C-alpha positions as CSV (number, residue, x, y, z in Angstrom):
1,X,123.3,-6.5,150.4
2,X,124.9,-7.5,147.0
3,X,128.5,-8.3,148.9
4,X,126.6,-10.8,151.1
5,X,125.3,-13.0,148.3
6,X,128.9,-13.8,147.6
7,X,129.7,-15.8,150.8
8,X,128.8,-19.3,151.3
9,X,128.1,-21.0,154.6
10,X,130.9,-23.0,156.0
11,X,130.4,-26.5,156.6
12,X,131.8,-28.1,159.9
13,X,132.9,-31.6,159.5
14,X,132.3,-33.9,162.3
15,X,134.5,-37.0,163.0
16,X,132.0,-39.4,162.0
17,X,131.8,-37.4,158.5
18,X,135.4,-37.7,158.3
19,X,135.4,-41.1,158.8
20,X,132.7,-41.7,156.5
21,X,134.4,-39.5,153.6
22,X,137.7,-41.7,154.0
23,X,135.6,-44.7,153.7
24,X,134.1,-43.5,150.6
25,X,137.4,-42.7,149.2
26,X,138.7,-45.9,149.7
27,X,135.8,-47.6,148.1
28,X,135.6,-45.0,144.9
29,X,139.4,-45.4,144.3
30,X,138.8,-49.3,144.2
31,X,141.1,-50.0,147.1
32,X,138.0,-51.5,149.0
33,X,135.8,-53.3,147.1
34,X,132.7,-55.4,147.9
35,X,133.1,-58.4,150.1
36,X,136.7,-56.7,151.6
37,X,136.5,-56.5,155.6
38,X,137.1,-53.4,157.9
39,X,139.6,-53.4,160.1
40,X,138.7,-53.7,163.8
41,X,136.7,-50.6,165.7
42,X,140.0,-50.7,167.9
43,X,142.5,-50.6,165.0
44,X,140.4,-47.7,163.0
45,X,140.2,-45.8,166.2
46,X,144.1,-46.1,167.2
47,X,144.7,-45.3,163.1
48,X,142.2,-42.3,163.1
49,X,143.0,-41.2,166.5
50,X,139.4,-40.7,167.3
51,X,137.2,-42.7,170.2
52,X,135.6,-46.0,168.9
53,X,131.9,-44.1,169.6
54,X,132.7,-42.4,166.3
55,X,133.7,-45.2,164.5
56,X,130.8,-47.1,165.7
57,X,128.5,-44.1,164.4
58,X,129.8,-44.1,160.9
59,X,129.4,-47.4,160.3
60,X,125.7,-47.4,161.9
61,X,125.3,-44.6,158.9
62,X,126.9,-46.9,156.3
63,X,125.3,-49.8,157.4
64,X,121.7,-48.3,158.1
65,X,121.9,-47.4,154.1
66,X,123.6,-50.5,152.9
67,X,127.1,-49.6,152.4
68,X,128.5,-51.6,155.0
69,X,127.4,-54.8,156.5
70,X,128.3,-56.3,160.0
71,X,128.6,-59.7,160.2
72,X,128.4,-61.5,163.5
73,X,131.9,-62.9,164.6
74,X,133.4,-61.8,160.9
75,X,133.4,-58.0,161.2
76,X,132.2,-55.2,159.0
77,X,132.4,-55.8,155.2
78,X,131.7,-53.6,151.9
79,X,128.3,-54.5,150.4
80,X,128.2,-54.4,146.6
81,X,126.8,-50.9,146.0
82,X,126.8,-48.8,142.5
83,X,129.9,-46.4,142.8
84,X,127.9,-43.2,141.3
85,X,124.9,-44.3,143.4
86,X,126.6,-44.7,146.4
87,X,129.0,-41.3,145.9
88,X,126.0,-38.9,145.9
89,X,124.4,-40.9,148.8
90,X,127.3,-40.5,151.1
91,X,127.3,-37.2,150.2
92,X,123.8,-36.8,151.5
93,X,124.4,-38.8,154.7
94,X,127.0,-36.7,156.2
95,X,124.5,-33.7,155.5
96,X,122.1,-35.2,157.8
97,X,122.1,-33.1,161.2
98,X,119.3,-35.0,163.1
99,X,118.4,-38.2,161.9
100,X,115.4,-38.0,159.7
101,X,114.0,-41.5,160.0
102,X,111.5,-41.1,157.1
103,X,114.2,-39.9,154.5
104,X,116.6,-42.2,155.4
105,X,114.0,-45.2,155.2
106,X,112.8,-44.1,152.2
107,X,116.8,-43.7,150.5
108,X,117.3,-47.4,151.8
109,X,114.1,-48.7,149.9
110,X,115.2,-46.8,146.8
111,X,118.6,-48.2,147.1
112,X,117.2,-51.9,147.6
113,X,115.1,-52.0,144.3
């Protein structure tokens, strides 16, 4: 049994997780800043080689926690969020398998304080 304790579970990333990771890296490195507009869903899906549904799901997750904001007829923009807080938050978002509504609401309330 001691040998088994040295193994770690393999984490499989979904396309949504990979999209969130890329957006996170662009924000952390400063390439995307608060107020910057993301490319359209169509352009992102073409560039990333995934369906628009994956793009929409990633944007919805990031919107729910306040990192992105969809403005009618303007597109999706980056909100002003503390980088350190955002980095931990994004890691946690990607680990949510089934939406735990209470936890997501609780996280959003804490961010808005």
